[in-house]
C-alpha positions as CSV (number, residue, x, y, z in Angstrom):
1,X,3.7,-20.1,3.6
2,X,2.7,-16.5,4.7
3,X,-0.5,-15.3,4.2
4,X,-1.1,-11.6,2.6
5,X,-1.3,-9.8,6.1
6,X,1.5,-11.6,7.6
7,X,3.7,-10.8,4.5
8,X,2.5,-7.1,4.5
9,X,3.6,-6.9,8.3
10,X,7.0,-8.5,7.3
11,X,7.5,-5.9,4.8
12,X,6.5,-3.2,6.7
13,X,9.1,-4.3,9.3
14,X,11.9,-5.2,7.0
15,X,11.5,-2.9,3.6
16,X,12.1,0.5,4.1
17,X,10.5,1.3,0.7
18,X,7.3,-0.7,1.3
19,X,7.0,0.8,4.9
20,X,7.1,4.4,3.2
21,X,4.6,3.5,0.8
22,X,2.4,2.0,3.4
23,X,2.8,5.0,5.7
24,X,2.0,7.5,2.9
25,X,-1.1,5.4,2.0
26,X,-2.3,5.6,5.6
27,X,-1.7,9.1,5.6
28,X,-3.9,9.6,2.8
29,X,-6.6,7.2,3.9
30,X,-7.0,9.4,6.8
31,X,-6.9,12.7,5.1
32,X,-9.7,11.1,2.5
33,X,-12.0,10.1,5.6
34,X,-11.5,13.5,7.2
35,X,-12.8,14.9,3.7
36,X,-15.5,12.5,3.4
37,X,-16.8,13.1,6.6
38,X,-17.7,16.6,5.9
39,X,-21.6,17.3,5.7
40,X,-21.0,19.6,2.6
41,X,-17.9,19.2,0.4
42,X,-16.5,22.1,-1.3
43,X,-15.3,21.9,-5.2
44,X,-11.8,21.9,-3.6
45,X,-12.7,19.2,-1.5
46,X,-14.2,17.0,-4.3
47,X,-11.0,17.9,-6.3
48,X,-8.8,17.0,-3.3
49,X,-10.8,13.7,-3.0
50,X,-10.1,12.5,-6.3
51,X,-6.6,13.5,-6.3
52,X,-6.0,11.4,-3.2
53,X,-8.0,8.2,-4.7
54,X,-5.6,8.5,-7.6
55,X,-2.7,8.7,-5.2
56,X,-3.7,5.9,-3.1
57,X,-4.1,3.7,-6.2
58,X,-0.7,4.4,-7.4
59,X,0.6,3.8,-4.0
60,X,-1.2,0.4,-3.9
61,X,0.1,-0.5,-7.3
62,X,3.6,0.2,-6.0
63,X,3.0,-1.8,-3.0
64,X,1.7,-4.8,-4.8
65,X,4.5,-4.9,-7.1
66,X,6.9,-5.0,-4.2
67,X,4.7,-7.9,-2.6
68,X,4.9,-9.8,-5.9
69,X,8.8,-9.4,-6.2
70,X,8.9,-10.7,-2.7
71,X,6.7,-13.8,-3.4
72,X,8.7,-14.5,-6.4
73,X,11.9,-14.3,-4.5
74,X,10.6,-16.5,-1.9
75,X,9.2,-19.0,-4.2
76,X,12.5,-19.0,-6.0
77,X,14.5,-19.5,-2.7
78,X,12.3,-22.5,-1.8
79,X,12.6,-23.9,-5.3
80,X,16.5,-23.8,-5.1
81,X,16.5,-25.0,-1.6
82,X,14.6,-28.4,-2.8
83,X,17.4,-28.9,-5.5
């Protein structure tokens, strides 16, 4: 059975939708780190920080949905294979 990180790596390699979501999540993570590293954040920075966090959560939800679908599919394939 694949662990969580192996499954993520597999999906990044084989699933274009998951890979695109993961890439975008990484970009936002870098942008967020850049904003949060500022000594003094402006109101615009705070607004952008909030927006990035919302976008990251949405992407994470979408990625988790793909992970769940993939696990269910794998489970079903194993069940059918045993019959």
